[in-house]
C-alpha positions as CSV (number, residue, x, y, z in Angstrom):
1,M,36.8,49.7,25.2
2,L,39.0,47.2,23.3
3,L,39.8,49.7,20.4
4,T,40.7,52.1,23.6
5,L,43.0,49.7,25.0
6,V,44.8,49.2,21.8
7,I,45.3,52.9,21.7
8,I,46.4,53.1,25.1
9,Y,49.1,50.5,24.0
10,L,50.1,52.2,21.1
11,L,50.9,55.3,23.1
12,V,52.8,53.3,25.5
13,T,55.1,51.7,23.1
14,I,55.5,55.2,21.4
15,A,56.6,56.6,25.0
16,I,59.3,53.8,25.1
17,G,60.7,54.2,21.7
18,L,61.1,57.9,22.2
19,Y,62.7,57.0,25.7
20,A,65.1,54.8,23.8
21,A,65.7,57.3,21.1
22,K,67.8,59.7,23.8
23,R,70.7,57.4,23.0
24,V,71.2,58.2,19.5
25,K,73.9,60.5,19.0
26,N,75.1,59.5,15.5
27,T,74.4,57.5,12.2
28,T,76.0,54.5,13.9
29,D,73.6,54.6,16.9
30,F,70.6,55.4,14.4
31,A,71.6,52.4,12.1
32,I,73.1,49.7,14.4
33,A,72.4,50.8,18.0
34,G,76.0,51.6,18.2
35,R,77.0,47.8,18.5
36,H,76.0,47.7,21.9
37,L,73.1,44.7,22.1
38,P,73.5,41.8,24.4
39,L,72.9,38.4,22.9
40,Y,69.2,38.3,24.5
41,M,68.2,41.5,22.6
42,I,69.5,40.0,19.4
43,V,67.5,36.9,19.9
44,T,64.3,39.0,20.3
45,T,65.1,41.5,17.5
46,T,65.7,38.8,14.9
47,F,62.7,36.6,16.1
48,A,60.5,40.0,15.9
49,T,62.2,40.5,12.3
50,W,60.1,37.6,10.8
51,F,57.3,37.3,13.4
52,G,54.9,40.0,11.7
53,S,51.3,40.1,10.2
54,E,52.2,37.1,7.9
55,T,52.7,34.8,10.6
56,V,49.7,35.6,12.7
57,L,47.2,35.8,9.7
58,G,48.8,34.9,6.6
59,I,50.2,31.7,7.8
60,P,47.3,30.3,9.3
61,A,45.4,31.0,6.2
62,K,47.8,29.1,4.1
63,F,47.9,26.2,6.3
64,I,44.4,25.6,6.3
65,E,44.4,25.8,2.3
66,G,47.7,23.8,1.7
67,G,48.9,22.2,5.1
68,L,52.5,22.4,5.8
69,N,53.4,22.1,2.4
70,G,51.8,25.6,1.7
71,V,53.9,27.3,4.0
72,I,57.0,26.2,3.3
73,E,58.2,29.6,2.4
74,D,57.3,31.0,5.8
75,P,58.0,29.8,8.4
76,F,60.5,27.2,7.4
77,G,62.2,29.0,4.8
78,A,62.3,32.2,6.7
79,G,63.4,30.8,9.9
80,T,66.2,28.5,8.1
81,C,67.3,31.7,6.8
82,L,68.2,33.3,10.2
83,I,70.0,30.0,11.3
84,L,72.1,30.3,8.0
85,V,72.8,33.8,8.7
86,G,74.1,32.9,12.2
87,L,76.2,29.8,10.9
88,F,77.7,31.2,7.7
89,F,77.7,34.8,7.3
90,A,77.3,36.8,10.6
91,G,80.7,36.0,12.0
92,K,82.4,37.3,8.6
93,L,80.4,40.4,8.2
94,Y,80.4,41.5,11.8
95,R,84.4,41.4,11.7
96,M,84.0,43.9,9.0
97,T,82.5,46.7,10.7
98,L,80.1,47.6,8.3
99,L,76.9,49.9,8.5
100,T,75.1,48.4,5.6
101,I,75.2,45.1,3.8
102,S,75.4,47.0,0.5
103,D,78.6,48.5,2.2
104,Y,80.1,44.9,1.5
105,Y,79.2,44.9,-2.1
106,R,81.1,48.0,-2.4
107,E,84.3,46.7,-0.8
108,R,84.2,43.6,-2.6
109,F,82.8,44.5,-5.9
110,G,83.0,48.3,-6.1
111,R,80.3,51.2,-6.6
112,T,78.3,49.7,-9.5
113,I,77.4,46.6,-7.7
114,E,77.1,48.5,-4.3
115,I,74.4,50.6,-6.1
116,A,72.6,48.0,-8.4
117,C,72.3,45.6,-4.9
118,S,71.3,48.9,-2.8
119,L,68.3,49.4,-5.3
120,I,67.4,45.6,-5.4
121,I,67.3,45.4,-1.5
122,M,65.3,48.7,-1.3
123,L,62.7,47.7,-3.8
124,S,62.2,44.2,-1.9
125,Y,61.1,46.0,1.2
126,L,57.9,47.5,-0.3
127,G,55.8,44.3,-0.4
128,W,56.9,43.2,3.1
129,V,56.1,46.7,4.7
130,S,53.2,47.1,2.8
131,A,51.8,43.7,4.1
132,Q,52.5,45.0,7.8
133,V,50.6,48.2,7.0
134,T,47.8,46.3,5.6
135,A,47.4,44.3,8.6
136,L,47.5,47.2,10.9
137,G,44.6,48.9,8.8
138,L,42.8,45.3,9.1
139,V,43.0,45.6,12.9
140,F,41.7,48.7,13.2
141,N,38.7,48.4,10.7
142,V,38.0,44.9,12.7
143,L,38.3,46.6,16.4
144,S,36.1,49.9,15.3
145,G,33.4,47.4,13.8
146,G,33.9,49.1,10.3
147,A,34.1,52.5,11.5
148,I,37.4,52.9,10.9
149,S,38.2,52.2,7.1
150,V,41.0,50.1,6.1
151,S,42.8,52.8,4.7
152,L,42.6,55.1,7.6
153,G,43.6,52.2,9.8
154,M,46.6,52.1,7.6
155,V,47.5,55.8,8.0
156,I,47.0,55.5,11.7
157,G,49.2,52.4,12.3
158,V,52.0,53.9,10.2
159,V,51.8,57.2,12.2
160,S,52.4,55.4,15.1
161,I,55.2,53.5,14.1
162,L,57.0,56.3,12.4
163,A,56.5,58.3,16.0
164,Y,59.6,56.6,17.6
165,T,61.4,54.8,14.3
166,L,61.8,58.3,12.9
167,F,64.0,59.6,16.2
168,G,65.2,56.3,17.6
169,G,66.2,54.3,14.8
170,M,67.7,50.9,15.7
171,W,67.9,51.5,19.4
172,S,64.1,52.3,19.4
173,V,63.3,49.3,17.3
174,A,65.5,46.8,19.3
175,V,64.0,48.1,22.8
176,T,60.4,48.1,21.9
177,D,60.9,44.6,20.1
178,F,62.2,43.1,23.4
179,I,59.0,44.1,25.1
180,Q,56.8,43.5,22.2
181,M,58.1,39.9,21.9
182,I,57.2,39.4,25.5
183,I,53.7,40.3,24.9
184,L,53.5,38.6,21.7
185,V,54.7,35.1,23.4
186,L,52.8,35.1,26.4
187,G,49.6,36.7,25.0
188,L,49.7,33.9,22.1
189,A,50.7,31.0,24.3
190,V,47.6,31.8,26.7
191,I,45.1,32.3,23.8
192,A,46.2,28.6,22.3
193,V,45.7,26.8,25.7
194,F,42.4,28.6,26.0
195,A,41.5,27.6,22.5
196,G,42.5,24.1,22.9
197,N,40.1,23.7,25.7
198,M,37.5,24.9,23.8
199,A,37.7,22.8,21.0
200,G,37.9,19.8,23.5
201,G,41.7,19.5,24.0
202,A,44.9,20.0,22.1
203,D,45.0,16.2,21.2
204,K,41.6,16.6,19.6
205,V,42.9,19.8,17.6
206,V,46.1,17.8,16.5
207,A,43.9,14.9,15.6
208,F,41.6,16.9,13.4
209,A,44.5,18.3,11.7
210,V,45.8,15.0,10.8
211,S,42.4,13.8,9.8
212,K,42.5,16.7,7.3
213,D,45.9,16.0,6.0
214,L,47.2,19.2,7.3
215,F,50.9,17.9,8.6
216,K,51.5,16.7,4.8
217,F,54.9,18.4,4.3
218,W,56.4,17.0,1.4
219,P,55.1,17.7,-2.4
220,E,53.8,15.0,-4.6
221,P,56.6,12.7,-6.0
222,N,56.9,14.2,-9.5
223,L,59.5,16.5,-11.0
224,K,57.5,19.6,-11.4
225,D,55.9,19.5,-7.9
226,M,59.3,18.8,-6.4
227,V,61.1,21.7,-8.4
228,F,58.5,24.3,-7.4
229,F,58.4,23.0,-3.7
230,F,62.3,23.6,-3.7
231,A,62.0,27.1,-5.5
232,A,59.5,28.3,-2.9
233,A,61.6,26.8,0.2
234,I,64.8,29.1,-0.9
235,T,62.6,32.2,-2.0
236,M,62.8,33.5,1.8
237,M,65.6,30.8,2.9
238,L,68.3,32.5,0.7
239,G,66.5,35.7,-0.6
240,S,66.4,37.0,2.6
241,I,70.1,36.7,3.5
242,P,71.3,39.8,1.6
243,Q,68.7,42.0,3.6
244,Q,69.5,45.2,5.4
245,D,67.1,44.5,8.5
246,V,68.6,40.9,9.0
247,F,72.4,42.7,8.3
248,Q,71.3,45.3,11.2
249,R,70.6,42.8,13.5
250,V,74.0,41.0,13.4
251,M,76.0,44.4,13.1
252,S,74.1,45.7,16.6
253,A,75.6,42.9,18.4
254,N,78.0,43.6,21.3
255,S,80.4,40.7,20.1
256,V,80.8,38.1,17.5
257,K,79.4,35.5,19.8
258,S,76.0,37.4,20.1
259,A,76.0,38.2,16.2
260,T,76.3,34.6,15.4
261,R,74.4,32.8,18.2
262,G,71.4,35.4,18.2
263,P,70.2,34.6,14.7
264,V,70.5,30.8,15.0
265,I,68.5,30.8,18.4
266,G,65.9,33.3,16.9
267,G,65.4,31.5,13.8
268,V,64.6,28.0,15.8
269,A,62.4,29.9,18.1
270,Y,60.5,31.5,15.0
271,I,59.9,28.0,13.2
272,L,58.7,26.6,16.5
273,F,56.5,29.4,17.8
274,A,54.9,29.8,14.0
275,F,53.1,26.7,15.0
276,V,51.0,28.4,17.5
277,P,48.8,30.6,15.1
278,M,48.4,27.4,12.9
279,F,47.0,25.6,16.2
280,L,44.6,28.4,16.4
281,V,43.2,28.2,13.1
282,A,42.7,24.5,13.6
283,S,40.9,25.1,16.7
284,A,38.7,27.6,15.1
285,L,37.6,24.8,12.5
286,L,36.4,22.8,15.6
287,I,34.9,25.9,17.6
288,M,32.9,27.8,15.0
289,P,32.8,25.4,11.9
290,E,30.3,27.4,9.9
291,E,31.6,30.7,10.2
292,T,35.5,29.5,9.7
293,A,34.3,27.9,6.6
294,T,32.5,31.0,5.2
295,L,35.6,33.1,6.2
296,L,38.0,30.8,4.3
297,K,35.9,31.5,1.4
298,D,35.7,35.4,1.8
299,D,38.9,36.3,3.7
300,P,40.7,33.8,5.4
301,Q,42.7,36.3,7.0
302,K,40.1,37.3,9.4
303,V,39.3,33.8,10.8
304,L,41.7,34.4,14.1
305,P,40.6,37.8,14.6
306,T,37.0,36.7,14.3
307,L,37.4,33.6,16.3
308,V,38.7,35.8,19.2
309,L,36.1,38.5,19.0
310,E,33.0,36.4,18.8
311,K,34.1,33.3,21.0
312,M,36.4,34.3,23.6
313,P,36.2,36.6,26.6
314,F,37.5,40.2,26.7
315,V,40.9,39.5,28.5
316,M,41.6,37.2,25.7
317,Q,40.7,39.8,23.3
318,V,43.1,42.0,24.8
319,L,45.7,39.6,24.8
320,F,45.2,38.6,21.1
321,F,45.3,42.0,19.8
322,G,48.0,43.2,22.0
323,A,50.0,40.0,20.6
324,L,48.9,41.0,16.8
325,L,49.9,44.5,17.3
326,S,53.4,43.6,18.9
327,A,54.1,41.3,15.7
328,I,53.3,44.0,13.3
329,K,54.7,47.1,15.0
330,S,58.3,45.1,15.6
331,T,58.2,44.0,11.9
332,A,57.1,47.1,10.4
333,S,59.7,49.4,12.3
334,A,62.5,47.2,11.3
335,T,61.4,47.2,7.7
336,L,60.9,50.9,7.3
337,L,64.4,51.6,8.7
338,A,66.2,49.3,7.0
339,P,65.8,50.7,3.4
340,S,66.2,54.2,4.5
341,V,69.4,53.5,6.0
342,T,70.7,51.9,2.7
343,F,69.4,54.8,0.7
344,T,71.4,57.4,2.7
345,E,74.6,55.5,3.2
346,N,74.6,53.6,-0.2
347,I,73.2,56.0,-2.7
348,W,72.6,59.3,-1.2
349,R,76.3,59.6,-0.2
350,Q,77.4,59.0,-3.7
351,F,76.1,62.7,-4.6
352,R,77.1,64.1,-1.1
353,P,80.3,62.2,0.0
354,A,81.4,65.1,2.1
355,G,78.5,65.5,4.5
356,S,78.7,65.6,8.1
357,D,77.7,62.9,10.2
358,K,74.9,65.2,11.7
359,A,73.7,65.8,8.1
360,N,73.6,62.0,7.3
361,L,71.6,61.4,10.4
362,M,69.1,64.0,9.2
363,T,69.0,62.5,5.9
364,M,68.2,58.8,7.5
365,R,65.4,60.5,9.2
366,I,63.9,62.2,6.1
367,T,64.3,59.1,4.1
368,V,62.3,57.1,6.8
369,L,59.6,59.8,6.6
370,L,59.6,59.7,2.8
371,F,59.6,55.7,2.4
372,S,56.8,55.4,5.0
373,A,54.8,57.6,2.7
374,A,55.7,55.6,-0.4
375,V,54.8,52.4,1.4
376,L,51.4,53.8,2.6
377,T,50.8,54.5,-1.0
378,Y,51.6,51.2,-2.1
379,A,49.8,49.4,0.5
380,I,46.8,51.4,-0.2
381,R,46.8,50.5,-3.9
382,M,47.6,46.9,-3.4
383,Q,44.7,46.4,-0.9
384,G,42.8,43.2,-1.1
385,T,46.3,41.3,-1.9
386,P,46.8,38.4,0.5
387,I,49.2,39.4,3.3
388,Y,51.5,36.0,2.4
389,E,51.6,36.9,-0.9
390,L,52.9,40.3,-0.6
391,V,55.6,38.8,1.8
392,S,56.9,36.0,-0.3
393,G,56.9,37.7,-3.4
394,A,59.0,40.7,-1.9
395,Y,62.0,38.1,-1.8
396,Q,62.3,36.9,-5.1
397,V,64.2,40.0,-6.2
398,P,67.4,39.8,-3.7
399,L,67.2,35.9,-4.3
400,V,67.7,36.4,-8.0
401,G,69.8,39.6,-7.8
402,A,72.0,40.1,-4.5
403,F,72.4,36.7,-3.1
404,V,74.9,35.3,-5.4
405,P,77.3,38.2,-5.4
406,L,76.7,38.1,-1.4
407,V,77.9,34.1,-1.1
408,C,80.4,34.0,-3.7
409,G,82.0,37.4,-2.5
410,L,82.4,35.9,0.6
411,Y,83.4,32.0,-0.3
412,W,84.8,32.1,-3.7
413,Q,88.1,34.1,-3.9
414,R,88.1,34.0,-8.0
415,A,84.7,36.1,-8.0
416,T,85.1,39.4,-9.7
417,T,83.5,42.7,-10.4
418,Q,82.8,41.3,-14.3
419,G,81.0,38.2,-12.4
420,A,78.9,40.4,-10.2
421,V,77.9,42.4,-12.9
422,A,76.9,39.2,-14.8
423,A,75.4,37.9,-12.0
424,V,72.9,40.8,-11.4
425,V,72.1,41.1,-14.7
426,L,71.3,37.7,-16.0
427,G,69.7,36.9,-12.7
428,I,67.2,39.6,-12.9
429,G,66.8,39.3,-16.8
430,V,66.1,35.4,-16.7
431,W,63.7,35.9,-13.7
432,L,61.7,38.6,-15.4
433,L,61.6,36.6,-18.6
434,F,60.0,33.5,-17.0
435,L,57.6,35.7,-15.2
436,G,56.4,37.3,-18.6
437,M,56.4,34.0,-20.5
438,P,54.5,30.5,-20.3
439,W,57.7,29.0,-19.2
440,G,57.1,30.3,-15.6
441,K,54.1,27.9,-15.2
442,E,56.3,24.9,-16.0
443,F,59.7,26.0,-14.2
444,P,59.7,28.5,-11.5
445,A,61.1,32.0,-12.2
446,Q,62.9,32.6,-9.1
447,L,64.7,29.2,-9.5
448,A,65.6,30.0,-13.1
449,G,66.9,33.4,-12.1
450,L,69.1,32.1,-9.5
451,L,70.7,29.5,-11.7
452,A,71.0,32.4,-14.2
453,S,72.7,34.4,-11.6
454,F,75.2,31.8,-10.5
455,G,75.8,31.1,-14.1
456,G,76.8,34.6,-14.6
457,M,79.0,35.0,-11.8
458,V,81.3,31.6,-12.8
459,A,81.3,33.0,-16.5
460,G,81.9,36.4,-15.8
461,S,84.7,35.8,-13.4
462,L,86.5,33.0,-15.2
463,A,86.2,34.1,-18.9
464,P,88.4,37.1,-18.9
465,Q,90.9,35.3,-16.5
466,W,90.8,32.3,-19.4
467,V,91.0,34.8,-22.3
468,S,94.0,36.8,-20.6
469,N,95.8,33.3,-20.1
470,T,95.1,32.2,-23.9
471,R,96.8,35.5,-25.0
472,T,99.8,35.7,-22.8
473,P,102.6,34.5,-25.3
474,H,104.4,31.5,-24.2
475,R,108.2,32.0,-23.6
476,P,110.2,29.6,-25.7
477,L,112.5,27.3,-24.2
478,A,116.1,27.8,-23.8
479,V,118.4,26.0,-25.9
480,D,121.9,24.9,-24.8
481,P,124.3,26.0,-27.5
482,A,126.4,23.0,-26.6
């Protein structure tokens, strides 16, 4: 019965997404909803960007293992990213009326950086979308009692998301996000109250978390731990800023006000509401201590689904899995769309610059289909990798390769194309070097790459100017003949 209701829910969201797809007439409608979304939809769709499988399943597992210190990347880093976007990036980028974030790299630094950063951004989505696909497979596997394999569940989930994203693009994503976020917030809030009562009261759950030192946030006061803590914090905080899905939400707004305020409100709401799944997993330790201890050793991501299925009434099960699917589908649909739009606009058009808007729209849809197939294959091959690790690892690439050219391009007038090239090459090169060498265990690879990227930008931008100035001959002083 529960699986049947879940399937009905999927069909309803598909129908809503297809209805919204009627508004898509061109590539601007498909990519950024024609820049027509009001503030409340920007809030829900930015909130939905991050509230995915890792928030409901991955964060609670990491929270139980390492407390708040273990989830610094997400939700704290991820939520702060949206706040920073709203405060420092949204207004400047919105006024440029661009279709993709890579369009900015072309306007500021030229085609080479545009293509390089487009590839970096597209690559980063593999891990993130795979995490959502993996969670969909897990949900169908749990609901069917193992009758549906995780791999088959992944296929079913991807097809259900493709059914409307393929046709409606950002319009379908935004409308379904709005509805799914209402279901998500209400569903998890009701379940949290119910779980708290089952555990003896919310105060007892909080006291238990305090006794287990789960609210410990700061690292040990030694240099190595503090450096790794800082590196983990900035991975999603800064690495998610030069991302097409975040940019799409900014550019989909109907005004500068909506574009700047929406991400800030969405980011704050995300950080606060991410505590609900953490509260639920702490409740599980009180409600079913033995089962939870076993699951934490085998697969911590199954703690919440098991709590709901074994200890809660049918109504709560419907609410939980409705909320979980809402979280996964909202994130997955956005992350399937973003790299596909980037590929069409910033790579494919290099080869077909004279294509019509109708042809480009068709190319975007074909790319969504092909990228979905690639992600599905990758997710099946990576089966068994923790969802949280898939997500956090995905953002190291744009952090070391695309963040510095974006922030320096916007805020440093002396930044040049040579500097941007050096930033990309050195950032990724040093990052890969630290990943492959023992140094990476002593100093975080993503922080080394970021520092190298900044160094490359400064040296690459200033060195040619300095050389030019030193080679310019000085005009001799005029001498008065008298």
